C-alpha positions, 0 to 999 in steps of 0.5 A: 835338360839343355846346353847351349847349341841344340836342345839336349835333352836327358830322360829322367832321373839325372846323371848318377842318380841310381834309377830302378826298373820301373824308373827305366821303364817310365823314362822309356815310355816318357821317350816313346810317348814323345817320339812314337810318330817317327819310330813306329814308321821306321820300324814299319817300313821294313816289318810290315811287308816282310811279315806279309811275305812270310805269312804268304809263303807260309800258307803257300808252303802249306798248300804246297805240302798238301796238292804238290805234284811236281819236283819242281813246285818243291824246289820253287817253294824251296828257293822262295823260302831261301829269298824271302829267309835272307832278305828277312835276315839282311833288313832285320840286321839293317832294321837293329842298326837303324833303330839303335842309332835312332834312339841313341840320338834321341837320348841326346834331343836329336829328332830321328831321321828315316833315312840318316837312321838306315844309312848309319844301320847300312854302314854298320852292317857286317859289324852288327852281323858279327855282334849278333851271331857271336850273341846268338851263339853264345846264348845257344850255348848256354841253354844248351848246356845248363839253361841257367847260363843261357839267361846270364849270356843273354842279359850280360850281351844285352847292350852289346848293339848299343856298344857297338853303335855309341862306342864304335866297339867291333865284334868281341871287344863290343861283347866284353864291353857289354859283359863288363858294363852289365857286371854287378848289375845283371838282375836289374838288367835282366828284371828290366828286359823281362818286363819289357819283353812281356808288355811287348809279348802282350801287345803282339799277343793281342794284335795277332789273334786268328784272322780269315787270311794270310794277308791280314795275319801278316799285316797285324803281325807287322804293325804289332812288331812296328808298335813293340820293336821301338819300345823294346829299342828304348829300354836297351838304350835307357839301360845302357845309358844307365850303365854308363852313367853308373860306370863313367860318369857319362853326361849328355854332352859327352854321349853327344860327343860320342854320337858326333865320332861315331856318325863318322 
């Protein structure tokens, strides 16, 4: 599907047609097959070095726990862990925004660009942090209470980051919007996300079998994340777009207009 002025494409099926779980996953696979050459490097540039660092620190900590001789070594290991942990948090948040922006652009036919995506993620850094913290607290509280509420919160808040990226909503407003969009479609959304997570988990399990040495383990764990993260992000984006079509009657031209506003 295209419109004058640019190659705007919409993953099947067309607007206002009900999509099942299989159709959403199929659309995500189609988009992944078309754009993997851009999406995988977008993720790999962050997760592979970070994964190697994390595995290296874990190995260092194990050795240090066995052969620790001084308090200074323990303090040094703890400080290194803190630095890597904070760096991991920063890069994860940045990556979340970058991938969400790249995937949203893909849905309107834009070729994703690494630099533009990370600039957008950096510009929305604190907004993504806030939404992520609020979602994590709600889900954790739900699991602590009775388990089932945790899955409910996880499902209802699942499209809060796409809401933030596309609709420029922040904090509790993004969570509320996500909740409203998913309401009435919780089981299909949960089933779609469960299957996407299961597929990603199988790929991760296949690529992260034990190696002789933390460097290889970290490398392949990073490669696995670089392969699966874009697919899960695509599934989330297609779910979000499907919900917008159902609730708002949104078409590709409307989504493209919203993205132009969000880019300002």
